[in-house]
N, C-alpha and C positions, 0 to 999 in steps of 0.2 A: 809623302805622296803629293803629286801635283794635280789634285782633283779639279780645282777651279779652272786651271789652264786647259785641262782636257775637256771639261764641259763646254768651253767656248768653241771647241772644234766640231761639236756634234749638234749644232743648232738646226741642221736639216732634218734630224730625226723627230718623231712625234713627241709630244709633251709627256705621254705616259712612259715611253721608252727612256727618255732623258731622266725622268724622275726615278725610274727603276735603276738605271745605271748609277745615278748619284747616290741613291740609298745603299746599293750593294758596295760601292767603293768606300763610302764613309763607314759602313759597318765593318769592312775588312780593316780599315785604318784604325778603328777603335780596338778591334780584336788583336791586331799586330802591334798596338801601342805606337803607331806612327811609322812603322817600318814599311819600306817599299815592297811591292809584289815580288815574291819569289816562287819558284815551282813548288818547293817543299811547303811553304806557308800556305799557298793556295790549296794544295792537296789536302792538308790537314784541316783547313777551314771548310772546304767544300764537302768533305766526307761526313760532316755533321748533319747534312740536310737530306730531305727526301728528293726524289728525282726532279720534280718540277721546280722547286726552289734552287736546287743545285745548278740546273741548266740556266736559270735566270741570272744567278750570280756569275756563272762561268762566261756568259755572253758579255757581261759588263767588264769582267777582268780581261777577256780576250781583246775587246776593243781598246781598252786602256793600254794593255801590253803592246799591241801593234803600233799604237801612237807613241808610247814612251820608249820602247826598245826596238827601234827600226832595224837594228843589226842582229837581232835575236829571233830565232824561230819559236813560235808558240809551242810550249813543251808538252801539250796534251793531245790525245786523239780520242775518238769515240769510245775506246775501250779503257780509258784511263781511270774511270770511276766505276767501281762495283756498286750494285744496288745496296744502299745502306740498310742496316737492320731496322725492323719496325720498332719504333720507340714508344714508350708509354707517354700518353698525352700529358704535357706539363701545364699545370695551372695552380693558382693560389685561391684560398678561400676569400669570400667577400670581406671578412673581418681583417685579413691581411692587407687587402686593397685599401681599406679605410686607414690602416696604420701608415701606409705609404702616403696617403693624402695628408694625414696629420703631421708627418715628418717633413713635408715639403717646406722649403724656406720662404716661399712667397706665394701670393694668391694665384699668379699665372701658372706656376708649376702644380699647385694644388688642383686648379681647375683642369689642367691638361690631363693629369692622372685620372681624375674623376670622370671626365668626358670620354677618355679612351675606354674606360671600363663600362660606363653606362650605355654608350652607343654600341659597344662591341664591334667597332669598325677597325679597318686596317689603318696603319699609320699613314699611308698615302691618302686615304679618304679623309682622315682626321685633319691633316695639314692643309687640305683644300677648303675647309669650312670657313665661310665668310659670314659677316653680319647679315647679308642679304639672303643667306640660305636658311635662316631661322623663320619658320612659318608658325601658324597658330597651333598646329598639331605635332610638329616635329622638326627635323633638320634634313635638308636636302644634301645628299652627298654624291660625289662622282665616283662610281665604282671603278675597279681596275680594268673593266671592259670599256670604260668611257661612257657608261650610261648614268643617268641621274636617277637616284632612288630616294624615296622619303623614309627616313628613320623615325618611326613613331616613338614618342617619349611620354613618360608620366607627367601629370600636371606639376608635381612638386619639382621635378628636375627642369621642366620648361621655365618655371619661375626663376630658378637658380641660374640657368643659362642666359635668360634675358637680362637678368640683373648684371651678370658679368659682361655681357655684350654692350650694355648701355654706354653710350659715348665713344664706342670704338668704331673704326672704319676698316674696311678691307678684311683680310684674313684674321680669324680669332686667334689662331695658333701659328704665327709666322716663322717660328724658329726652325732650324734644320732638323732632319731626321737624327743626325748625330747628337744634337743637343738633347732631344727627348730620350734617346737611347741612353746617353750618359747620366741624365737625371735619374732615370728609373734604376739604372745599375747602382748608383750611389744610394738611393733610397732603399733598394733591396738589401744592400749590405747592412744598412742600419737596422732593419727589422728581421735580419736573419734569413733572408731569401736572396742571395746574390745572383741567382739564376733569372731573376725577373727581367723581362724585356717587353717592348711595346706589344708584340703579337701575343704574348702570354696573357695580357689583360683581355684580349678578344676571346681566347680559349676559356679564361676564367669566367667571363660573363656568360658564355654559352653553357658551361657546366652549371653555373648558378641558376640560369633560367630553366634548364632541363630538370634540375632537381626540384624547382618550385612548381613544376607541372606543365610547362610549355611543351606542346607536342612536337614530334620530330619535324612535321611539315611546317608548323609555325616557326620553329627555330631555323629551318632552312631558309624561309622567307626573310626572317629577321637578319640573318647573317649574309644573305645574298648569294648563297651557294647555288650553282647551276645544277648540281647533281645531289640527290639525297644521300648518295654513298659518302660524300664528303662530310655531311652532317652526322653520319652514323658513328663517327669516331667518338662522339660524346656519350655513347652508350656504354663504353667500356668501364669496368671497375678498376680504378687506379689504386696505386699504393697509398695515396693520401686518404682515399675513401675507405680502404681496408683498415687503415689506422683508426679512422673515426668509428668504424663498426666495432673494432676490438675495444676501444676506449669505452664505448657505450655499453657493450656487453660485459666486459671483464673489469676494466679500470674503475668503473663506478661502484663496484661491489667487492673491492679488494679484501675487506675485513669481514665479509659475511657471504654465506652461500646463497645462491639463487633458488627460490622456491617456484612452484608452478605459476603462481600469480605474477611474480616478477617477469617470468619469461613471456607470459601472455601479454603483459603491458608493453614489452619491448616490440613484439611482433605487431601489436595494434598501432603503436606509434609510427612504425615504418613498414608498410605493406610489402616493400621490396626486400626486406631484410633477409627473408628465407632464401631468396634466390642469390643474394649477394654472398651470404655465408656459404651457400653451396658452391659458388664459383671460387670462393676463397679456399675452402677445404678440399674441394675436388675439381681443380681447374681443368682436368682432362675429361670430365664428364660431359662437357659440351660437345666434344668431338668423338667420344668413344662410341663405337658401333660394335655390337656383338654379332659375330657371324654365326648364322644358324647352320648346323651340320647338314650336309647334303645327304639325301636318302639314296642308298644304292640298291639297285635291284638285285634280288637273290639269283 
């Protein structure tokens, strides 16, 4: 793909739009292993995403297609893409994130993975962080809407970030989206999670903070969501969490039966366990409504 040449032709677009186009094109290039855009390849790639992300990628592909293939008609219309199935939120446990950090080959990659997770920011926000954005209480990031937002951080991580930034100028993480995407993919394979991608670290941080007790409203503010409905996806019980529940309830006591005291301790340790098990065993109970028979007059 001729991404660099294409990017030179869209200098008149806003910085945010150009960054989004560049990110989408490099992501497709990585997905297709360097192959040029094709109708079949785009269809398969785009059908992985929810509507908002799908349309963002499609806008970038259309602009590139019309620049690259002047003799070809854009192969899609508004009805080309069906609404994708609702997918289970994908995330990894904090311990797995630390494995990714440990496996990184150099301090820059280690700090990149750790910062993406701790800040819970979008990759576009992460790549814009400069030395001057570090304040006494956190980091200033530019959101996808173009607004500046202060990301509050713990004192421990502030010390780590300041130490890393010492002696640096300009952007702290100046490499391309494709570089960080490839690094995470390679690290993910090494720790048994080949599905890892930059945005998954944002999901993972959100799930981590929610489980630690951060309220939905606080999490919405931390992530920079405009709507609480977006934040609500972190309320769902996922396959990974169900596995944790089963391991805690069943795997820990494989060679012995549970007595009443054991069961009480499990529920005391996790106040939400009762509801989680209910959702696991009776997933339809949340939506089930029993219709009362209507009385008929004699």
